[in-house]
C-alpha positions as CSV (number, residue, x, y, z in Angstrom):
1,M,169.6,139.1,95.7
2,K,168.3,137.2,93.2
3,V,167.5,134.4,95.3
4,L,165.3,136.8,97.4
5,I,163.6,138.1,94.5
6,V,162.9,134.4,93.5
7,V,161.6,133.6,96.8
8,V,159.6,136.5,96.8
9,V,157.9,135.8,93.5
10,V,156.9,132.4,94.7
11,V,155.7,133.6,97.6
12,V,153.4,135.9,95.7
13,I,152.6,133.1,93.2
14,V,151.3,131.2,95.9
15,L,149.2,133.7,97.9
16,L,147.6,134.6,94.4
17,L,146.8,131.0,93.8
18,L,145.5,130.5,97.5
19,G,143.0,133.7,97.2
20,A,141.8,132.3,93.9
21,A,141.0,129.2,95.8
22,L,139.4,130.9,98.6
23,S,137.3,133.0,96.3
24,A,136.2,131.0,93.7
25,R,132.8,129.3,94.4
26,I,130.9,127.1,92.1
27,I,127.0,127.2,92.5
28,K,125.1,124.1,90.9
29,Q,122.3,124.3,88.7
30,Y,119.9,122.7,91.2
31,E,121.3,125.2,94.4
32,Q,121.3,128.8,95.0
33,G,123.7,130.8,96.7
34,V,123.1,133.2,99.6
35,L,126.3,135.8,100.2
36,F,127.4,137.1,103.3
37,R,129.7,140.0,103.7
38,L,131.1,140.9,106.7
39,G,128.0,139.5,108.4
40,R,125.5,141.3,106.1
41,V,123.3,139.9,103.6
42,R,124.4,140.5,100.0
43,G,121.6,138.9,98.3
44,P,121.2,135.4,96.3
45,R,123.6,134.3,94.2
46,D,122.5,132.2,90.8
47,P,124.0,129.2,89.8
48,G,127.6,129.4,88.3
49,F,131.1,130.4,88.8
50,R,131.0,132.6,91.1
51,L,134.2,134.7,93.1
52,I,134.3,135.9,96.7
53,I,136.2,138.3,98.9
54,P,138.0,135.8,101.2
55,F,137.6,135.9,105.1
56,A,135.0,138.9,104.3
57,D,132.5,136.6,102.5
58,V,130.6,133.8,103.1
59,L,128.7,131.8,100.5
60,H,125.9,129.7,101.8
61,R,124.3,126.8,99.0
62,V,121.1,126.2,99.3
63,S,119.5,123.1,97.4
64,L,116.2,123.9,95.7
65,R,115.3,120.6,95.1
66,I,111.9,118.6,96.4
67,V,113.0,117.0,99.6
68,T,111.4,114.2,100.9
69,M,110.8,113.5,104.3
70,P,109.3,110.8,106.0
71,I,107.3,111.6,109.3
72,Q,107.8,108.8,112.1
73,S,104.7,107.2,113.2
74,Q,103.0,109.2,115.9
75,G,100.6,107.5,118.5
76,I,97.1,109.4,118.2
77,I,93.8,109.0,120.2
78,T,90.9,109.8,117.4
79,R,87.8,112.0,118.2
80,D,86.0,108.8,118.8
81,N,88.6,108.0,121.8
82,V,90.5,105.0,119.5
83,S,94.4,104.6,119.6
84,V,96.1,104.6,116.4
85,D,99.4,104.7,115.0
86,V,100.1,107.0,111.8
87,S,102.7,107.8,109.8
88,A,102.8,109.8,106.8
89,V,105.5,111.4,104.4
90,A,106.2,115.2,103.4
91,Y,107.3,116.9,100.5
92,F,108.7,120.3,100.3
93,R,111.2,122.8,98.4
94,V,113.1,126.1,99.3
95,V,111.4,128.7,97.2
96,D,113.4,131.6,98.9
97,A,116.9,130.7,99.7
98,V,117.7,133.7,101.8
99,K,114.5,133.4,104.2
100,S,115.6,129.3,104.5
101,V,118.7,130.6,105.8
102,V,118.1,134.2,107.8
103,A,114.5,132.9,109.0
104,I,115.5,129.5,110.8
105,E,118.4,127.9,112.0
106,N,117.7,124.3,110.7
107,V,114.8,124.3,108.3
108,Y,114.6,120.5,107.6
109,S,114.5,119.8,111.4
110,A,112.1,122.4,112.1
111,I,109.6,121.1,109.1
112,D,109.9,117.6,110.6
113,Q,108.9,118.7,114.3
114,I,105.9,121.0,112.8
115,A,105.2,118.2,110.8
116,Q,104.4,115.5,113.5
117,T,102.6,117.9,115.8
118,T,100.0,119.0,112.8
119,L,99.6,115.4,112.0
120,R,98.7,114.7,115.2
121,K,96.6,117.8,115.5
122,V,94.8,117.2,112.4
123,V,94.2,113.5,112.9
124,G,92.9,114.0,116.4
125,Q,90.0,116.2,115.0
126,H,88.4,113.0,113.3
127,T,86.7,109.9,114.0
128,L,88.4,106.7,112.8
129,D,85.8,106.1,110.0
130,Q,86.7,109.6,108.7
131,T,90.2,108.8,109.3
132,L,90.2,105.5,107.2
133,S,87.7,106.9,104.3
134,E,88.9,110.7,104.2
135,T,92.7,110.3,103.7
136,D,92.4,113.1,101.0
137,Q,90.9,115.6,103.0
138,I,93.3,115.4,106.1
139,N,96.4,115.5,103.5
140,L,95.0,118.4,102.3
141,D,94.3,120.0,106.0
142,I,97.9,119.2,107.0
143,R,99.0,120.8,103.7
144,K,97.3,123.9,104.4
145,I,98.6,124.3,107.8
146,L,102.1,123.6,107.1
147,D,102.2,126.2,104.2
148,V,101.2,128.9,106.7
149,T,103.5,127.9,109.0
150,T,106.7,127.6,106.5
151,V,106.0,130.5,104.2
152,E,107.8,132.4,106.8
153,W,110.8,130.1,106.1
154,G,111.0,130.4,102.4
155,V,109.6,126.6,102.4
156,E,107.1,125.3,100.4
157,V,105.4,122.2,101.1
158,T,104.1,120.5,97.9
159,L,102.6,117.2,99.1
160,V,101.4,115.3,102.2
161,E,100.3,111.9,102.1
162,L,99.5,109.6,105.2
163,K,101.3,106.6,105.1
164,D,100.1,103.8,107.3
165,I,97.6,103.6,109.9
166,Q,97.9,100.6,112.4
167,L,94.9,99.8,114.5
168,P,94.6,97.9,117.6
169,D,94.0,93.9,117.3
170,T,90.5,94.5,118.9
171,M,89.7,97.3,116.9
172,K,90.9,95.1,114.2
173,R,88.4,92.3,114.7
174,A,85.5,94.6,115.5
175,M,85.9,95.9,112.2
176,A,86.1,92.6,110.4
177,R,82.7,91.2,112.1
178,Q,81.1,95.1,110.9
179,A,82.2,94.1,107.6
180,E,80.6,90.7,108.0
181,A,77.5,91.8,108.9
182,E,77.4,94.3,106.1
183,R,77.7,91.8,103.5
184,E,75.0,89.5,105.4
185,K,72.7,92.8,105.3
186,R,73.5,93.3,101.5
187,A,72.7,89.6,100.8
188,K,69.4,89.7,102.4
189,I,68.2,93.1,101.1
190,I,69.3,91.5,97.5
191,N,67.3,88.2,98.4
192,A,64.8,90.6,99.9
193,E,64.3,92.2,96.2
194,G,64.6,89.0,94.7
195,E,61.5,87.7,96.8
196,S,59.6,91.2,95.7
197,L,60.0,90.6,91.9
198,A,59.4,86.8,91.9
199,A,56.1,88.2,94.1
200,A,55.2,90.6,91.5
201,A,55.3,88.1,88.7
202,L,53.8,85.6,90.2
203,G,50.8,88.5,90.5
204,E,50.7,89.1,86.8
205,A,50.5,84.8,86.3
206,S,47.7,84.8,88.4
207,D,46.4,87.7,86.8
208,T,46.8,85.9,83.5
209,M,45.5,82.7,85.0
210,M,42.3,84.6,86.1
211,A,41.6,85.6,82.6
212,H,42.1,82.2,81.3
213,P,40.7,79.4,83.4
214,L,42.1,76.7,81.2
215,A,45.7,77.5,82.2
216,L,45.4,76.9,85.6
217,Q,44.2,73.4,84.8
218,L,47.1,73.1,82.3
219,R,49.6,74.3,85.1
220,N,48.3,71.7,87.5
221,L,48.2,68.9,85.0
222,Q,51.8,69.9,84.3
223,S,52.4,69.8,88.1
224,L,51.1,65.9,87.9
225,V,53.6,65.4,85.2
226,E,56.3,66.5,87.4
227,I,55.4,64.6,90.2
228,G,54.7,61.5,88.4
229,V,58.6,61.4,87.4
230,D,59.6,60.8,91.2
231,K,57.4,57.4,90.9
232,N,55.3,58.1,93.9
233,T,52.8,56.3,94.8
234,T,50.9,59.0,97.0
235,V,50.1,62.4,95.8
236,V,48.1,65.0,98.3
237,F,47.1,68.1,96.7
238,P,45.4,71.0,98.5
239,A,41.5,71.3,98.3
240,P,41.4,74.4,95.7
241,L,43.4,72.1,93.4
242,M,41.3,68.9,94.0
243,T,37.7,71.0,93.3
244,T,39.5,71.9,90.0
245,I,39.6,68.3,89.4
246,A,36.5,68.0,90.7
247,E,34.9,70.4,88.4
248,L,37.0,68.6,85.5
249,G,35.4,65.2,86.5
250,S,31.7,67.1,86.4
251,F,32.5,68.2,83.2
252,I,33.5,64.5,82.0
253,A,30.6,62.8,83.8
254,R,28.2,65.6,81.9
255,E,29.7,64.9,78.6
256,K,29.1,61.2,79.4
257,A,25.7,61.6,80.4
258,A,24.8,63.9,77.3
259,A,26.3,61.1,74.9
260,A,24.8,58.1,76.7
261,P,21.1,56.6,76.7
262,A,18.7,58.1,79.4
263,P,19.1,56.4,82.7
264,P,15.9,53.9,83.8
265,P,13.4,56.1,86.0
266,G,14.9,56.6,89.9
267,S,18.7,55.9,89.3
268,S,21.0,58.8,88.9
269,K,24.7,59.0,88.4
270,L,27.1,61.6,90.2
271,P,30.5,62.3,89.9
272,P,32.8,60.2,91.7
273,V,34.2,62.4,93.7
274,V,34.6,62.3,97.6
275,A,35.6,65.3,99.9
276,V,37.2,64.8,102.9
277,N,37.4,67.5,105.6
278,G,37.5,70.1,102.5
279,I,40.0,68.2,100.3
280,A,38.2,66.6,97.2
281,A,39.3,63.3,96.1
282,V,38.6,61.7,92.4
283,N,38.6,57.8,93.1
284,A,37.8,56.7,89.4
285,I,36.1,58.5,86.4
286,D,34.5,55.7,83.9
287,T,35.0,56.2,80.4
288,P,32.8,54.7,77.8
289,N,35.9,52.1,76.9
290,G,35.7,51.2,80.6
291,T,39.0,52.9,81.6
292,D,40.0,55.3,84.3
293,T,40.8,59.1,83.5
294,A,42.5,59.6,87.2
295,N,44.8,57.3,89.1
296,E,43.8,56.8,92.7
297,I,44.7,59.6,95.0
298,D,45.3,58.8,98.7
299,T,43.8,60.7,101.2
300,A,45.2,59.0,104.3
301,G,46.4,61.6,106.5
302,F,44.0,64.3,106.0
303,A,41.0,62.9,108.0
304,D,42.2,64.0,111.2
305,G,41.8,67.6,109.2
306,S,45.3,68.4,108.9
Protein backbone atom coordinates (compact mmCIF):
# COMPACT_ATOMS: atom_id res chain seq x y z
CA MET A 1 0.00 0.00 0.00
CA LYS A 2 2.76 2.39 0.89
CA VAL A 3 4.56 1.58 -2.31
CA LEU A 4 1.44 2.43 -4.29
CA ILE A 5 1.09 5.73 -2.49
CA VAL A 6 4.72 6.59 -3.21
CA VAL A 7 4.28 5.75 -6.88
CA VAL A 8 1.16 7.92 -7.11
CA VAL A 9 2.91 10.84 -5.44
CA VAL A 10 5.89 10.52 -7.75
CA VAL A 11 3.59 10.41 -10.79
CA VAL A 12 1.71 13.49 -9.62
CA ILE A 13 4.92 15.40 -9.04
CA VAL A 14 6.21 14.44 -12.48
CA LEU A 15 2.93 15.51 -14.07
CA LEU A 16 3.03 18.82 -12.22
CA LEU A 17 6.59 19.44 -13.33
CA LEU A 18 5.74 18.47 -16.89
CA GLY A 19 2.68 20.73 -16.86
CA ALA A 20 4.73 23.61 -15.48
CA ALA A 21 7.33 23.08 -18.20
CA LEU A 22 4.66 23.02 -20.87
CA SER A 23 2.82 26.07 -19.56
CA ALA A 24 5.78 28.31 -18.75
CA ARG A 25 6.95 30.69 -21.48
CA ILE A 26 9.50 33.50 -21.43
CA ILE A 27 9.15 36.36 -23.91
CA LYS A 28 12.32 38.40 -24.47
CA GLN A 29 12.44 42.16 -24.35
CA TYR A 30 12.71 42.58 -28.14
CA GLU A 31 9.85 40.14 -28.77
CA GLN A 32 6.08 40.14 -28.49
CA GLY A 33 3.93 37.06 -28.10
CA VAL A 34 0.72 36.21 -29.92
CA LEU A 35 -1.46 33.77 -27.96
CA PHE A 36 -3.83 31.32 -29.64
CA ARG A 37 -6.30 29.41 -27.48
CA LEU A 38 -8.08 26.56 -29.18
CA GLY A 39 -7.20 28.19 -32.52
CA ARG A 40 -8.52 31.65 -31.69
CA VAL A 41 -6.37 34.72 -31.16
CA ARG A 42 -6.39 35.82 -27.53
CA GLY A 43 -4.24 38.87 -28.18
CA PRO A 44 -0.58 39.91 -27.85
CA ARG A 45 1.55 39.16 -24.82
CA ASP A 46 4.20 41.54 -23.52
CA PRO A 47 7.80 40.53 -22.66
CA GLY A 48 8.36 38.61 -19.46
CA PHE A 49 7.29 35.34 -17.83
CA ARG A 50 3.97 34.00 -19.13
CA LEU A 51 1.87 30.93 -18.34
CA ILE A 52 -0.30 29.18 -20.91
CA ILE A 53 -2.63 26.23 -20.80
CA PRO A 54 -0.83 23.17 -22.15
CA PHE A 55 -2.30 21.57 -25.26
CA ALA A 56 -4.93 24.35 -25.46
CA ASP A 57 -2.76 27.44 -25.94
CA VAL A 58 -0.10 28.15 -28.57
CA LEU A 59 2.23 31.12 -28.14
CA HIS A 60 4.02 32.59 -31.19
CA ARG A 61 6.97 34.85 -30.53
CA VAL A 62 7.49 37.72 -33.00
CA SER A 63 10.69 39.79 -33.10
CA LEU A 64 10.19 43.55 -33.09
CA ARG A 65 13.76 44.40 -34.07
CA ILE A 66 14.65 46.02 -37.40
CA VAL A 67 15.45 43.39 -40.00
CA THR A 68 18.03 43.96 -42.74
CA MET A 69 16.98 42.30 -45.97
CA PRO A 70 19.23 42.45 -49.06
CA ILE A 71 17.36 42.62 -52.35
CA GLN A 72 19.19 40.53 -54.90
CA SER A 73 20.35 42.07 -58.17
CA GLN A 74 17.60 42.57 -60.71
CA GLY A 75 18.05 42.86 -64.48
CA ILE A 76 16.06 45.98 -65.34
CA ILE A 77 15.48 47.86 -68.59
CA THR A 78 15.22 51.59 -67.99
CA ARG A 79 12.81 53.92 -69.73
CA ASP A 80 15.45 54.80 -72.35
CA ASN A 81 16.00 51.07 -73.13
CA VAL A 82 19.27 50.56 -71.26
CA SER A 83 19.79 47.24 -69.48
CA VAL A 84 21.16 47.59 -65.94
CA ASP A 85 21.55 45.30 -62.94
CA VAL A 86 20.36 46.95 -59.73
CA SER A 87 20.60 45.58 -56.20
CA ALA A 88 19.26 47.18 -53.04
CA VAL A 89 18.78 46.66 -49.33
CA ALA A 90 15.59 47.11 -47.29
CA TYR A 91 15.12 47.70 -43.57
CA PHE A 92 11.79 46.88 -41.94
CA ARG A 93 10.31 45.96 -38.57
CA VAL A 94 7.10 44.44 -37.25
CA VAL A 95 4.80 46.99 -35.61
CA ASP A 96 1.74 44.74 -35.18
CA ALA A 97 2.62 41.23 -34.08
CA VAL A 98 -0.93 39.90 -34.46
CA LYS A 99 -1.22 41.00 -38.11
CA SER A 100 2.23 39.68 -38.98
CA VAL A 101 1.13 36.22 -37.80
CA VAL A 102 -2.51 36.17 -38.90
CA ALA A 103 -2.53 38.25 -42.11
CA ILE A 104 0.33 36.51 -43.91
CA GLU A 105 2.02 33.15 -43.72
CA ASN A 106 5.69 34.19 -44.06
CA VAL A 107 6.20 37.91 -43.72
CA TYR A 108 9.95 37.81 -44.50
CA SER A 109 9.56 35.94 -47.78
CA ALA A 110 6.64 38.16 -48.78
CA ILE A 111 8.59 41.37 -48.20
CA ASP A 112 11.55 39.99 -50.13
CA GLN A 113 9.41 39.22 -53.16
CA ILE A 114 7.42 42.47 -53.10
CA ALA A 115 10.66 44.47 -52.70
CA GLN A 116 12.14 42.84 -55.82
CA THR A 117 9.09 43.54 -57.96
CA THR A 118 8.78 47.10 -56.65
CA LEU A 119 12.46 47.77 -57.36
CA ARG A 120 12.04 46.56 -60.95
CA LYS A 121 8.89 48.62 -61.41
CA VAL A 122 10.23 51.91 -60.04
CA VAL A 123 13.65 51.79 -61.74
CA GLY A 124 12.00 50.87 -65.06
CA GLN A 125 10.06 54.16 -64.95
CA HIS A 126 13.26 56.24 -64.92
CA THR A 127 15.95 56.88 -67.49
CA LEU A 128 19.54 55.83 -66.92
CA ASP A 129 20.65 59.35 -66.01
CA GLN A 130 17.81 59.64 -63.50
CA THR A 131 18.65 56.25 -62.02
CA LEU A 132 22.24 57.33 -61.45
CA SER A 133 21.55 60.87 -60.21
CA GLU A 134 18.17 60.62 -58.46
CA THR A 135 18.75 57.63 -56.20
CA ASP A 136 17.23 59.41 -53.20
CA GLN A 137 13.95 59.92 -55.03
CA ILE A 138 13.93 56.31 -56.25
CA ASN A 139 14.54 55.06 -52.70
CA LEU A 140 11.66 57.19 -51.45
CA ASP A 141 9.31 55.93 -54.18
CA ILE A 142 10.13 52.29 -53.42
CA ARG A 143 9.58 52.83 -49.72
CA LYS A 144 6.20 54.49 -50.26
CA ILE A 145 4.95 51.62 -52.43
CA LEU A 146 6.17 49.02 -49.93
CA ASP A 147 4.57 50.86 -47.01
CA VAL A 148 1.17 50.80 -48.72
CA THR A 149 1.41 47.04 -49.23
CA THR A 150 3.02 45.98 -45.96
CA VAL A 151 0.83 48.04 -43.64
CA GLU A 152 -1.81 45.29 -43.92
CA TRP A 153 0.80 42.80 -42.72
CA GLY A 154 1.68 44.77 -39.60
CA VAL A 155 5.13 45.66 -41.01
CA GLU A 156 6.73 49.08 -41.43
CA VAL A 157 9.48 49.60 -44.02
CA THR A 158 11.89 52.10 -42.45
CA LEU A 159 14.44 52.46 -45.23
CA VAL A 160 15.24 51.32 -48.78
CA GLU A 161 18.59 52.05 -50.42
CA LEU A 162 19.97 51.21 -53.85
CA LYS A 163 23.18 49.35 -53.16
CA ASP A 164 24.78 48.76 -56.55
CA ILE A 165 24.08 49.66 -60.18
CA GLN A 166 25.94 47.62 -62.79
CA LEU A 167 26.15 49.03 -66.33
CA PRO A 168 27.14 47.24 -69.57
CA ASP A 169 30.74 47.74 -70.68
CA THR A 170 29.67 49.58 -73.83
CA MET A 171 27.64 52.01 -71.75
CA LYS A 172 30.58 52.58 -69.40
CA ARG A 173 32.80 53.48 -72.34
CA ALA A 174 30.15 55.80 -73.77
CA MET A 175 29.76 57.54 -70.42
CA ALA A 176 33.53 57.92 -70.15
CA ARG A 177 33.62 59.61 -73.54
CA GLN A 178 30.73 61.83 -72.53
CA ALA A 179 32.50 62.85 -69.32
CA GLU A 180 35.69 63.62 -71.26
CA ALA A 181 33.76 65.75 -73.76
CA GLU A 182 32.09 67.57 -70.88
CA ARG A 183 35.46 68.37 -69.32
CA GLU A 184 36.79 69.62 -72.67
CA LYS A 185 33.71 71.81 -73.05
CA ARG A 186 34.30 73.33 -69.63
CA ALA A 187 37.96 73.94 -70.45
CA LYS A 188 37.02 75.72 -73.68
CA ILE A 189 34.42 77.81 -71.89
CA ILE A 190 36.93 78.83 -69.24
CA ASN A 191 39.49 79.65 -71.97
CA ALA A 192 36.92 81.76 -73.82
CA GLU A 193 36.03 83.60 -70.62
CA GLY A 194 39.72 84.29 -70.07
CA GLU A 195 40.07 85.63 -73.61
CA SER A 196 37.02 87.83 -73.04
CA LEU A 197 38.49 89.27 -69.86
CA ALA A 198 41.84 89.77 -71.57
CA ALA A 199 40.16 91.55 -74.49
CA ALA A 200 38.33 93.83 -72.07
CA ALA A 201 41.59 94.63 -70.29
CA LEU A 202 43.32 95.32 -73.60
CA GLY A 203 40.44 97.60 -74.57
CA GLU A 204 40.90 99.60 -71.37
CA ALA A 205 44.65 99.74 -72.01
CA SER A 206 44.09 100.99 -75.56
CA ASP A 207 41.75 103.72 -74.27
CA THR A 208 44.46 104.79 -71.86
CA MET A 209 47.05 104.86 -74.63
CA MET A 210 44.72 106.92 -76.82
CA ALA A 211 44.45 109.46 -74.03
CA HIS A 212 48.25 109.43 -73.55
CA PRO A 213 50.03 109.01 -76.92
CA LEU A 214 53.46 108.84 -75.32
CA ALA A 215 52.41 105.67 -73.52
CA LEU A 216 52.19 103.86 -76.86
CA GLN A 217 55.66 105.04 -77.82
CA LEU A 218 57.05 103.91 -74.48
CA ARG A 219 55.43 100.54 -74.93
CA ASN A 220 56.94 100.23 -78.40
CA LEU A 221 60.37 101.05 -77.03
CA GLN A 222 59.86 98.45 -74.32
CA SER A 223 59.10 95.92 -77.05
CA LEU A 224 62.39 96.86 -78.74
CA VAL A 225 64.21 96.23 -75.47
CA GLU A 226 62.55 92.84 -75.04
CA ILE A 227 63.39 91.83 -78.61
CA GLY A 228 66.97 93.04 -78.17
CA VAL A 229 67.49 90.51 -75.36
CA ASP A 230 67.53 87.70 -77.94
CA LYS A 231 70.31 89.49 -79.94
CA ASN A 232 68.35 89.51 -83.16
CA THR A 233 69.96 91.16 -86.18
CA THR A 234 66.70 91.67 -88.03
CA VAL A 235 63.62 93.28 -86.52
CA VAL A 236 60.38 93.65 -88.45
CA PHE A 237 57.52 95.82 -87.20
CA PRO A 238 54.09 96.44 -88.72
CA ALA A 239 53.38 99.73 -90.46
CA PRO A 240 51.60 101.50 -87.55
CA LEU A 241 54.63 101.06 -85.30
CA MET A 242 57.01 102.17 -88.03
CA THR A 243 54.83 105.21 -88.63
CA THR A 244 55.23 106.06 -84.97
CA ILE A 245 59.00 105.70 -85.28
CA ALA A 246 58.92 107.88 -88.41
CA GLU A 247 57.00 110.56 -86.52
CA LEU A 248 59.56 110.34 -83.75
CA GLY A 249 62.33 110.76 -86.35
CA SER A 250 60.53 113.76 -87.84
CA PHE A 251 60.25 115.29 -84.41
CA ILE A 252 63.98 114.84 -83.75
CA ALA A 253 64.77 116.24 -87.20
CA ARG A 254 62.64 119.29 -86.58
CA GLU A 255 64.31 119.83 -83.24
CA LYS A 256 67.71 119.48 -84.88
CA ALA A 257 66.77 121.85 -87.69
CA ALA A 258 65.55 124.40 -85.16
CA ALA A 259 68.78 124.17 -83.19
CA ALA A 260 71.14 124.12 -86.20
CA PRO A 261 72.05 127.14 -88.40
CA ALA A 262 69.82 127.86 -91.33
CA PRO A 263 70.78 125.75 -94.38
CA PRO A 264 71.92 127.33 -97.62
CA PRO A 265 69.21 128.30 -100.08
CA GLY A 266 68.00 125.45 -102.30
CA SER A 267 68.95 122.70 -99.89
CA SER A 268 66.51 120.79 -97.77
CA LYS A 269 66.97 118.18 -95.12
CA LEU A 270 64.26 115.57 -94.85
CA PRO A 271 63.94 112.91 -92.21
CA PRO A 272 65.69 109.74 -93.25
CA VAL A 273 62.48 107.71 -93.46
CA VAL A 274 61.84 105.23 -96.25
CA ALA A 275 58.50 103.51 -96.81
CA VAL A 276 58.41 100.12 -98.48
CA ASN A 277 54.95 98.80 -99.39
CA GLY A 278 53.24 100.67 -96.58
CA ILE A 279 56.00 99.85 -94.01
CA ALA A 280 58.22 102.66 -92.86
CA ALA A 281 61.83 101.95 -92.06
CA VAL A 282 64.22 104.30 -90.31
CA ASN A 283 67.75 103.79 -91.55
CA ALA A 284 69.58 106.39 -89.53
CA ILE A 285 68.98 109.67 -87.80
CA ASP A 286 71.93 111.98 -87.52
CA THR A 287 72.51 113.69 -84.24
CA PRO A 288 74.75 116.67 -83.60
CA ASN A 289 77.49 114.45 -82.20
CA GLY A 290 77.55 112.34 -85.39
CA THR A 291 76.02 109.17 -83.88
CA ASP A 292 72.83 107.31 -84.89
CA THR A 293 69.78 107.18 -82.65
CA ALA A 294 68.20 104.18 -84.38
CA ASN A 295 69.68 100.93 -85.61
CA GLU A 296 69.25 99.69 -89.14
CA ILE A 297 65.96 97.84 -89.58
CA ASP A 298 65.91 95.30 -92.34
CA THR A 299 62.80 95.45 -94.55
CA ALA A 300 63.74 92.42 -96.62
CA GLY A 301 60.87 90.12 -97.23
CA PHE A 302 58.28 92.91 -97.40
CA ALA A 303 59.11 94.11 -100.89
CA ASP A 304 56.72 91.55 -102.35
CA GLY A 305 53.77 93.11 -100.43
CA SER A 306 53.69 90.54 -97.61
